[in-house]
C-alpha positions in Angstrom: -17.9 1.6 -11.3 -16.2 4.4 -9.5 -12.1 5.6 -9.7 -10.7 7.5 -7.6 -7.2 8.6 -6.8 -5.7 7.5 -3.1 -2.2 8.5 -2.2 -0.2 5.9 -2.7 2.3 5.8 0.6 -1.0 6.3 2.0 -2.2 3.3 0.4 0.7 1.4 1.0 0.5 1.4 4.2 -2.6 0.7 4.8 -2.4 -2.2 2.4 0.3 -3.8 4.1 -2.0 -3.5 7.9 -4.6 -5.8 5.3 -1.8 -8.1 4.5 -0.8 -8.4 8.8 -4.8 -8.7 10.0 -5.8 -11.4 7.2 -2.3 -13.2 8.2 -3.6 -13.8 11.7 -6.5 -15.4 9.9 -6.9 -19.2 9.8 -8.8 -19.4 6.5 -7.2 -20.9 3.6 -10.4 -20.8 1.9 -10.4 -19.6 -2.4 -11.7 -16.3 -1.7 -9.5 -15.8 1.5 -6.2 -16.4 -1.1 -8.5 -13.9 -3.6 -8.4 -11.6 -1.8 -5.0 -11.7 0.3 -3.2 -11.4 -3.6 -5.3 -9.0 -5.2 -4.4 -6.7 -2.1 -0.7 -7.7 -2.3 -0.8 -6.8 -5.5 -1.7 -3.3 -4.6 1.0 -2.8 -2.2 3.6 -3.1 -4.0 1.9 -1.6 -7.0 1.4 1.2 -4.1 4.9 1.2 -2.8 6.6 1.2 -6.6 4.0 4.2 -7.3 4.6 5.5 -3.4 8.5 5.2 -4.6 8.7 7.0 -8.4 9.6 10.3 -8.3 6.2 12.7 -9.8 4.6 10.3 -8.4 2.1 9.8 -5.2 -0.7 8.8 -5.9 -2.7 5.4 -7.0 -5.9 4.5 -8.7 -8.1 2.7 -7.1 -11.7 1.2 -8.3 -14.0 2.1 -5.3 -14.3 -2.0 -4.9 -10.4 -2.5 -4.0 -10.6 0.6 -1.7 -13.4 -1.6 -0.1 -11.3 -4.3 0.6 -8.2 -2.6 1.7 -10.2 -0.3 3.9 -12.5 -3.4 5.6 -9.4 -5.4 6.6 -7.0 -2.7 8.3 
């Protein structure tokens, strides 16, 4: 599994956008709910990292990055 350190503020913004996109979908499957919860978690962690002094990065797996970028 590959990892990358990415700008936390940009990740938080992208995650919010992905969550808005997911909210417009009427699907309620377990997979959709899991995806939404995972992106909510990423958004919360990225926002916290962006708001923390001297911390401007968050590390994501390639899967997490793909999940956010696919939905924005």
